[in-house]
BATOR-490992 format. One record per atom (N, C-alpha, C): residue number from 0; residue in one letter; atom name; x, y, z. Coordinates in nm, 3 decimals. Each point is the difference from the previous one (the first is absolute). Example, Ala and Ser with C-alpha at 12.3 -4.5 7.8 and 13.67 -1.06 7.14 Angstrom:
2
(node 0, "A", "N", (1.319, -0.569, 0.780)) (node 0, "A", "CA", (-0.089, 0.119, 0.000)) (node 0, "A", "C", (0.090, 0.120, 0.000)) (node 1, "S", "N", (-0.035, 0.105, -0.072)) (node 1, "S", "CA", (0.082, 0.119, 0.006)) (node 1, "S", "C", (-0.077, 0.109, 0.073)) 
***
This chain:
107
(node 0, "X", "N", (-0.082, -2.933, -2.869)) (node 0, "X", "CA", (-0.134, 0.006, -0.005)) (node 0, "X", "C", (-0.044, 0.148, -0.094)) (node 1, "X", "N", (-0.137, -0.038, -0.060)) (node 1, "X", "CA", (-0.078, 0.122, -0.082)) (node 1, "X", "C", (-0.062, 0.106, 0.086)) (node 2, "X", "N", (0.006, 0.148, -0.037)) (node 2, "X", "CA", (-0.082, 0.063, 0.050)) (node 2, "X", "C", (-0.145, -0.050, -0.005)) (node 3, "X", "N", (-0.065, -0.097, 0.000)) (node 3, "X", "CA", (-0.141, -0.008, 0.015)) (node 3, "X", "C", (0.000, -0.045, 0.137)) (node 4, "X", "N", (0.073, -0.098, 0.017)) (node 4, "X", "CA", (0.029, -0.047, 0.163)) (node 4, "X", "C", (0.022, 0.098, 0.112)) (node 5, "X", "N", (-0.061, -0.036, 0.071)) (node 5, "X", "CA", (0.041, 0.105, 0.123)) (node 5, "X", "C", (0.121, 0.017, 0.051)) (node 6, "X", "N", (0.086, 0.094, 0.016)) (node 6, "X", "CA", (0.119, -0.001, 0.043)) (node 6, "X", "C", (-0.032, 0.020, 0.174)) (node 7, "X", "N", (0.075, -0.113, 0.060)) (node 7, "X", "CA", (-0.016, -0.009, 0.129)) (node 7, "X", "C", (0.114, 0.127, 0.081)) (node 8, "X", "N", (-0.059, 0.069, 0.103)) (node 8, "X", "CA", (0.046, 0.102, 0.069)) (node 8, "X", "C", (0.147, -0.015, 0.034)) (node 9, "X", "N", (0.004, -0.145, 0.031)) (node 9, "X", "CA", (0.143, -0.021, 0.049)) (node 9, "X", "C", (0.085, 0.040, -0.103)) (node 10, "X", "N", (-0.001, -0.024, -0.132)) (node 10, "X", "CA", (0.061, 0.010, -0.133)) (node 10, "X", "C", (0.021, 0.146, -0.056)) (node 11, "X", "N", (-0.114, 0.036, 0.063)) (node 11, "X", "CA", (0.015, 0.180, -0.046)) (node 11, "X", "C", (0.120, 0.064, 0.066)) (node 12, "X", "N", (-0.064, -0.069, 0.124)) (node 12, "X", "CA", (0.115, 0.049, 0.138)) (node 12, "X", "C", (0.144, 0.016, -0.090)) (node 13, "X", "N", (0.039, -0.157, 0.024)) (node 13, "X", "CA", (0.116, -0.013, -0.075)) (node 13, "X", "C", (0.047, 0.086, -0.102)) (node 14, "X", "N", (-0.078, 0.025, -0.110)) (node 14, "X", "CA", (0.045, 0.055, -0.138)) (node 14, "X", "C", (0.028, 0.133, 0.088)) (node 15, "X", "N", (-0.056, 0.083, 0.050)) (node 15, "X", "CA", (0.012, 0.128, 0.059)) (node 15, "X", "C", (0.142, 0.023, 0.085)) (node 16, "X", "N", (0.046, -0.100, 0.015)) (node 16, "X", "CA", (0.149, -0.001, 0.057)) (node 16, "X", "C", (0.084, 0.056, -0.103)) (node 17, "X", "N", (-0.022, -0.027, -0.141)) (node 17, "X", "CA", (0.094, 0.043, -0.087)) (node 17, "X", "C", (-0.011, 0.131, -0.002)) (node 18, "X", "N", (-0.115, 0.052, 0.064)) (node 18, "X", "CA", (0.011, 0.190, -0.021)) (node 18, "X", "C", (0.051, 0.053, 0.105)) (node 19, "X", "N", (0.102, 0.036, -0.073)) (node 19, "X", "CA", (0.090, 0.100, 0.096)) (node 19, "X", "C", (-0.025, 0.124, 0.026)) (node 20, "X", "N", (0.036, 0.086, 0.133)) (node 20, "X", "CA", (-0.006, 0.107, 0.029)) (node 20, "X", "C", (0.102, 0.085, -0.062)) (node 21, "X", "N", (-0.014, 0.079, -0.100)) (node 21, "X", "CA", (0.140, 0.047, -0.061)) (node 21, "X", "C", (0.105, 0.085, 0.083)) (node 22, "X", "N", (-0.070, 0.049, 0.075)) (node 22, "X", "CA", (0.122, 0.060, 0.131)) (node 22, "X", "C", (0.071, -0.058, 0.079)) (node 23, "X", "N", (-0.128, -0.100, 0.053)) (node 23, "X", "CA", (0.068, -0.094, 0.128)) (node 23, "X", "C", (0.070, -0.132, -0.085)) (node 24, "X", "N", (-0.033, -0.031, -0.110)) (node 24, "X", "CA", (0.024, -0.110, -0.057)) (node 24, "X", "C", (-0.040, -0.134, 0.095)) (node 25, "X", "N", (-0.110, -0.017, 0.074)) (node 25, "X", "CA", (-0.063, -0.090, 0.040)) (node 25, "X", "C", (-0.132, -0.038, -0.071)) (node 26, "X", "N", (-0.031, -0.111, -0.025)) (node 26, "X", "CA", (-0.176, -0.025, -0.006)) (node 26, "X", "C", (-0.055, 0.066, 0.073)) (node 27, "X", "N", (-0.133, 0.046, -0.083)) (node 27, "X", "CA", (-0.114, 0.073, 0.068)) (node 27, "X", "C", (-0.063, -0.090, 0.117)) (node 28, "X", "N", (-0.025, -0.153, -0.043)) (node 28, "X", "CA", (-0.051, -0.109, 0.087)) (node 28, "X", "C", (0.100, 0.032, 0.143)) (node 29, "X", "N", (0.083, -0.037, 0.016)) (node 29, "X", "CA", (0.094, -0.013, 0.097)) (node 29, "X", "C", (0.030, 0.190, 0.095)) (node 30, "X", "N", (0.005, 0.058, -0.088)) (node 30, "X", "CA", (-0.015, 0.182, 0.068)) (node 30, "X", "C", (-0.142, -0.017, 0.062)) (node 31, "X", "N", (-0.097, -0.085, 0.004)) (node 31, "X", "CA", (-0.119, 0.045, 0.040)) (node 31, "X", "C", (-0.102, 0.080, -0.066)) (node 32, "X", "N", (0.055, 0.016, -0.138)) (node 32, "X", "CA", (-0.114, 0.110, -0.067)) (node 32, "X", "C", (-0.111, -0.054, -0.044)) (node 33, "X", "N", (-0.035, -0.117, -0.014)) (node 33, "X", "CA", (-0.107, -0.027, -0.034)) (node 33, "X", "C", (-0.081, -0.096, 0.099)) (node 34, "X", "N", (-0.150, 0.085, 0.036)) (node 34, "X", "CA", (-0.066, -0.031, 0.095)) (node 34, "X", "C", (-0.104, -0.114, -0.005)) (node 35, "X", "N", (-0.057, -0.018, -0.117)) (node 35, "X", "CA", (-0.093, -0.080, -0.010)) (node 35, "X", "C", (0.020, -0.044, -0.167)) (node 36, "X", "N", (-0.025, -0.118, -0.009)) (node 36, "X", "CA", (-0.018, -0.040, -0.144)) (node 36, "X", "C", (-0.097, -0.145, -0.041)) (node 37, "X", "N", (-0.103, 0.044, -0.115)) (node 37, "X", "CA", (-0.088, -0.134, -0.028)) (node 37, "X", "C", (-0.006, 0.009, -0.135)) (node 38, "X", "N", (-0.063, -0.089, -0.033)) (node 38, "X", "CA", (-0.026, -0.057, -0.146)) (node 38, "X", "C", (-0.158, -0.024, -0.002)) (node 39, "X", "N", (-0.036, 0.063, -0.096)) (node 39, "X", "CA", (-0.132, 0.009, -0.041)) (node 39, "X", "C", (-0.032, -0.092, -0.096)) (node 40, "X", "N", (-0.180, -0.012, -0.010)) (node 40, "X", "CA", (0.034, -0.131, -0.104)) (node 40, "X", "C", (-0.012, 0.008, -0.104)) (node 41, "X", "N", (0.054, 0.122, -0.075)) (node 41, "X", "CA", (0.050, 0.020, -0.123)) (node 41, "X", "C", (0.157, -0.011, -0.002)) (node 42, "X", "N", (0.071, -0.016, 0.068)) (node 42, "X", "CA", (0.119, -0.062, 0.044)) (node 42, "X", "C", (0.068, 0.139, -0.007)) (node 43, "X", "N", (-0.052, 0.110, 0.069)) (node 43, "X", "CA", (0.072, 0.110, -0.015)) (node 43, "X", "C", (0.038, 0.045, 0.168)) (node 44, "X", "N", (0.133, 0.018, 0.030)) (node 44, "X", "CA", (0.053, 0.025, 0.132)) (node 44, "X", "C", (0.001, 0.098, 0.009)) (node 45, "X", "N", (-0.071, 0.045, 0.146)) (node 45, "X", "CA", (-0.035, 0.129, 0.020)) (node 45, "X", "C", (0.102, 0.046, 0.136)) (node 46, "X", "N", (0.085, 0.086, -0.029)) (node 46, "X", "CA", (0.120, -0.027, 0.115)) (node 46, "X", "C", (-0.021, 0.145, 0.098)) (node 47, "X", "N", (-0.006, 0.022, 0.121)) (node 47, "X", "CA", (-0.002, 0.120, 0.084)) (node 47, "X", "C", (0.107, 0.026, 0.038)) (node 48, "X", "N", (0.064, 0.095, -0.088)) (node 48, "X", "CA", (0.198, 0.032, 0.086)) (node 48, "X", "C", (0.006, 0.131, 0.019)) (node 49, "X", "N", (0.069, 0.037, 0.021)) (node 49, "X", "CA", (0.050, 0.127, 0.060)) (node 49, "X", "C", (0.189, 0.030, -0.046)) (node 50, "X", "N", (0.029, 0.099, 0.022)) (node 50, "X", "CA", (0.103, 0.005, -0.015)) (node 50, "X", "C", (0.073, 0.107, 0.097)) (node 51, "X", "N", (0.126, 0.010, -0.002)) (node 51, "X", "CA", (0.070, -0.001, 0.166)) (node 51, "X", "C", (-0.070, 0.185, -0.002)) (node 52, "X", "N", (0.010, 0.064, -0.127)) (node 52, "X", "CA", (-0.060, 0.147, 0.018)) (node 52, "X", "C", (-0.101, -0.005, -0.098)) (node 53, "X", "N", (-0.105, 0.105, 0.021)) (node 53, "X", "CA", (-0.090, 0.024, -0.094)) (node 53, "X", "C", (0.069, 0.098, -0.089)) (node 54, "X", "N", (0.111, 0.041, 0.020)) (node 54, "X", "CA", (0.053, 0.088, -0.102)) (node 54, "X", "C", (0.119, -0.080, -0.093)) (node 55, "X", "N", (-0.042, -0.136, 0.030)) (node 55, "X", "CA", (0.108, -0.081, -0.077)) (node 55, "X", "C", (-0.027, 0.017, -0.166)) (node 56, "X", "N", (0.122, 0.039, -0.065)) (node 56, "X", "CA", (0.026, 0.031, -0.165)) (node 56, "X", "C", (-0.026, -0.146, -0.077)) (node 57, "X", "N", (0.035, -0.094, 0.095)) (node 57, "X", "CA", (0.013, -0.126, -0.069)) (node 57, "X", "C", (-0.132, -0.101, -0.018)) (node 58, "X", "N", (-0.102, 0.062, 0.030)) (node 58, "X", "CA", (-0.136, -0.108, -0.027)) (node 58, "X", "C", (-0.030, -0.064, -0.134)) (node 59, "X", "N", (0.064, 0.078, -0.106)) (node 59, "X", "CA", (-0.041, -0.023, -0.151)) (node 59, "X", "C", (0.150, -0.138, -0.008)) (node 60, "X", "N", (0.100, 0.014, 0.043)) (node 60, "X", "CA", (0.051, -0.111, -0.012)) (node 60, "X", "C", (-0.024, -0.101, 0.053)) (node 61, "X", "N", (-0.029, 0.008, 0.164)) (node 61, "X", "CA", (-0.048, -0.126, 0.066)) (node 61, "X", "C", (-0.129, -0.070, -0.091)) (node 62, "X", "N", (-0.089, 0.082, -0.053)) (node 62, "X", "CA", (-0.118, -0.052, -0.067)) (node 62, "X", "C", (0.074, -0.105, -0.085)) (node 63, "X", "N", (0.086, 0.070, -0.127)) (node 63, "X", "CA", (0.065, -0.068, -0.117)) (node 63, "X", "C", (0.057, -0.107, 0.058)) (node 64, "X", "N", (0.085, -0.026, 0.092)) (node 64, "X", "CA", (0.022, -0.109, 0.060)) (node 64, "X", "C", (-0.066, -0.113, 0.042)) (node 65, "X", "N", (-0.133, 0.073, 0.048)) (node 65, "X", "CA", (-0.089, -0.140, 0.044)) (node 65, "X", "C", (-0.077, -0.051, -0.113)) (node 66, "X", "N", (0.019, 0.109, -0.105)) (node 66, "X", "CA", (-0.094, -0.072, -0.137)) (node 66, "X", "C", (0.096, -0.163, -0.082)) (node 67, "X", "N", (0.124, 0.086, 0.051)) (node 67, "X", "CA", (0.086, -0.128, -0.091)) (node 67, "X", "C", (-0.019, -0.137, 0.141)) (node 68, "X", "N", (0.006, 0.052, 0.095)) (node 68, "X", "CA", (0.064, -0.097, 0.096)) (node 68, "X", "C", (-0.158, -0.114, -0.002)) (node 69, "X", "N", (-0.158, 0.045, 0.002)) (node 69, "X", "CA", (-0.119, -0.054, -0.034)) (node 69, "X", "C", (-0.036, -0.045, -0.121)) (node 70, "X", "N", (0.091, 0.049, -0.135)) (node 70, "X", "CA", (-0.053, -0.064, -0.105)) (node 70, "X", "C", (-0.023, -0.137, -0.001)) (node 71, "X", "N", (-0.084, -0.078, -0.082)) (node 71, "X", "CA", (-0.020, -0.096, -0.015)) (node 71, "X", "C", (-0.046, -0.115, 0.117)) (node 72, "X", "N", (-0.006, 0.108, 0.138)) (node 72, "X", "CA", (-0.083, -0.050, 0.134)) (node 72, "X", "C", (-0.115, 0.003, 0.035)) (node 73, "X", "N", (-0.023, 0.168, -0.066)) (node 73, "X", "CA", (-0.119, 0.049, 0.042)) (node 73, "X", "C", (-0.043, 0.037, -0.120)) (node 74, "X", "N", (-0.162, 0.008, -0.039)) (node 74, "X", "CA", (-0.017, 0.079, -0.122)) (node 74, "X", "C", (0.033, 0.134, -0.033)) (node 75, "X", "N", (-0.031, 0.054, 0.161)) (node 75, "X", "CA", (0.040, 0.197, 0.011)) (node 75, "X", "C", (0.032, -0.001, 0.153)) (node 76, "X", "N", (0.034, 0.122, 0.041)) (node 76, "X", "CA", (0.012, 0.042, 0.117)) (node 76, "X", "C", (-0.058, 0.114, 0.039)) (node 77, "X", "N", (-0.019, 0.070, 0.112)) (node 77, "X", "CA", (-0.067, 0.120, 0.027)) (node 77, "X", "C", (0.106, 0.081, 0.178)) (node 78, "X", "N", (0.003, 0.071, -0.009)) (node 78, "X", "CA", (0.095, 0.039, 0.145)) (node 78, "X", "C", (-0.072, 0.082, 0.009)) (node 79, "X", "N", (-0.048, 0.008, 0.132)) (node 79, "X", "CA", (-0.075, 0.084, 0.093)) (node 79, "X", "C", (0.125, 0.048, 0.100)) (node 80, "X", "N", (0.031, 0.154, -0.057)) (node 80, "X", "CA", (0.094, 0.074, 0.095)) (node 80, "X", "C", (-0.085, 0.014, 0.144)) (node 81, "X", "N", (0.059, -0.018, 0.103)) (node 81, "X", "CA", (-0.042, 0.056, 0.104)) (node 81, "X", "C", (0.078, 0.074, 0.112)) (node 82, "X", "N", (-0.007, 0.050, 0.045)) (node 82, "X", "CA", (0.090, 0.059, 0.126)) (node 82, "X", "C", (-0.045, 0.034, 0.110)) (node 83, "X", "N", (-0.116, -0.093, 0.090)) (node 83, "X", "CA", (-0.010, -0.028, 0.097)) (node 83, "X", "C", (-0.006, -0.121, 0.042)) (node 84, "X", "N", (0.046, -0.102, 0.085)) (node 84, "X", "CA", (0.134, 0.112, 0.059)) (node 84, "X", "C", (0.120, 0.018, -0.050)) (node 85, "X", "N", (0.056, 0.079, 0.041)) (node 85, "X", "CA", (0.131, 0.081, -0.102)) (node 85, "X", "C", (0.122, -0.171, 0.016)) (node 86, "X", "N", (0.052, 0.057, -0.076)) (node 86, "X", "CA", (0.099, -0.129, -0.012)) (node 86, "X", "C", (0.127, 0.031, 0.083)) (node 87, "X", "N", (0.051, -0.077, 0.100)) (node 87, "X", "CA", (0.121, 0.010, 0.095)) (node 87, "X", "C", (0.107, -0.093, -0.022)) (node 88, "X", "N", (0.094, 0.013, 0.098)) (node 88, "X", "CA", (0.098, -0.101, -0.020)) (node 88, "X", "C", (-0.063, -0.124, 0.099)) (node 89, "X", "N", (-0.119, -0.019, 0.065)) (node 89, "X", "CA", (-0.023, -0.082, 0.059)) (node 89, "X", "C", (-0.108, -0.125, -0.112)) (node 90, "X", "N", (-0.018, 0.043, -0.106)) (node 90, "X", "CA", (-0.058, -0.098, -0.114)) (node 90, "X", "C", (0.096, -0.063, -0.017)) (node 91, "X", "N", (0.138, 0.020, -0.010)) (node 91, "X", "CA", (0.075, -0.083, -0.100)) (node 91, "X", "C", (0.038, -0.142, 0.109)) (node 92, "X", "N", (-0.007, -0.092, -0.145)) (node 92, "X", "CA", (0.023, -0.144, 0.067)) (node 92, "X", "C", (0.112, -0.033, 0.062)) (node 93, "X", "N", (-0.005, -0.118, 0.054)) (node 93, "X", "CA", (0.129, -0.033, 0.024)) (node 93, "X", "C", (0.138, -0.021, -0.096)) (node 94, "X", "N", (-0.058, -0.053, -0.090)) (node 94, "X", "CA", (0.085, -0.020, -0.116)) (node 94, "X", "C", (0.033, 0.141, -0.089)) (node 95, "X", "N", (-0.079, 0.086, 0.033)) (node 95, "X", "CA", (0.009, 0.149, -0.069)) (node 95, "X", "C", (0.131, 0.050, 0.094)) (node 96, "X", "N", (-0.012, -0.031, 0.142)) (node 96, "X", "CA", (0.072, 0.041, 0.068)) (node 96, "X", "C", (0.138, -0.021, -0.049)) (node 97, "X", "N", (0.002, -0.130, 0.011)) (node 97, "X", "CA", (0.165, -0.067, -0.017)) (node 97, "X", "C", (0.058, 0.050, -0.147)) (node 98, "X", "N", (-0.087, 0.026, -0.068)) (node 98, "X", "CA", (-0.008, 0.071, -0.150)) (node 98, "X", "C", (0.095, 0.102, 0.015)) (node 99, "X", "N", (-0.049, 0.097, 0.088)) (node 99, "X", "CA", (0.025, 0.130, 0.015)) (node 99, "X", "C", (0.109, 0.013, 0.092)) (node 100, "X", "N", (0.058, -0.100, 0.097)) (node 100, "X", "CA", (0.081, -0.011, 0.082)) (node 100, "X", "C", (0.122, -0.049, -0.108)) (node 101, "X", "N", (-0.002, -0.068, -0.088)) (node 101, "X", "CA", (0.119, -0.028, -0.096)) (node 101, "X", "C", (0.023, 0.097, -0.093)) (node 102, "X", "N", (-0.123, 0.120, -0.033)) (node 102, "X", "CA", (0.069, 0.109, -0.064)) (node 102, "X", "C", (0.058, 0.109, 0.079)) (node 103, "X", "N", (-0.022, -0.021, 0.094)) (node 103, "X", "CA", (0.073, 0.128, 0.124)) (node 103, "X", "C", (-0.067, 0.052, 0.070)) (node 104, "X", "N", (-0.122, -0.020, 0.014)) (node 104, "X", "CA", (-0.153, 0.086, 0.052)) (node 104, "X", "C", (0.025, -0.104, 0.146)) (node 105, "X", "N", (-0.020, 0.094, 0.108)) (node 105, "X", "CA", (-0.014, -0.016, 0.147)) (node 105, "X", "C", (-0.149, 0.003, -0.005)) (node 106, "X", "N", (-0.039, -0.131, 0.010)) (node 106, "X", "CA", (-0.173, 0.002, 0.041)) (node 106, "X", "C", (0.011, -0.103, 0.093)) 
***
């Protein structure tokens, strides 16, 4: 796919599964950190996303991972960091819960 074609939202979501929260070792999609995702007419992914805490020092690391994961799929991306509603364990997908259990977390 060239970046002149609009990337399907499903493909962008799947690519974001390669972006792993460095603290928990689980991807940002299954952790429930991605609140919304669109691809505009210029093939720019607009991602509404939060972090496990507003004080998380790893925002740049996650954005760098996103840049690598989305390279060649979209022309560019923009993250709208949102804090409401706040992230909580209830946002974790079933797959994310299984991954956390495999790592020894009780979720």
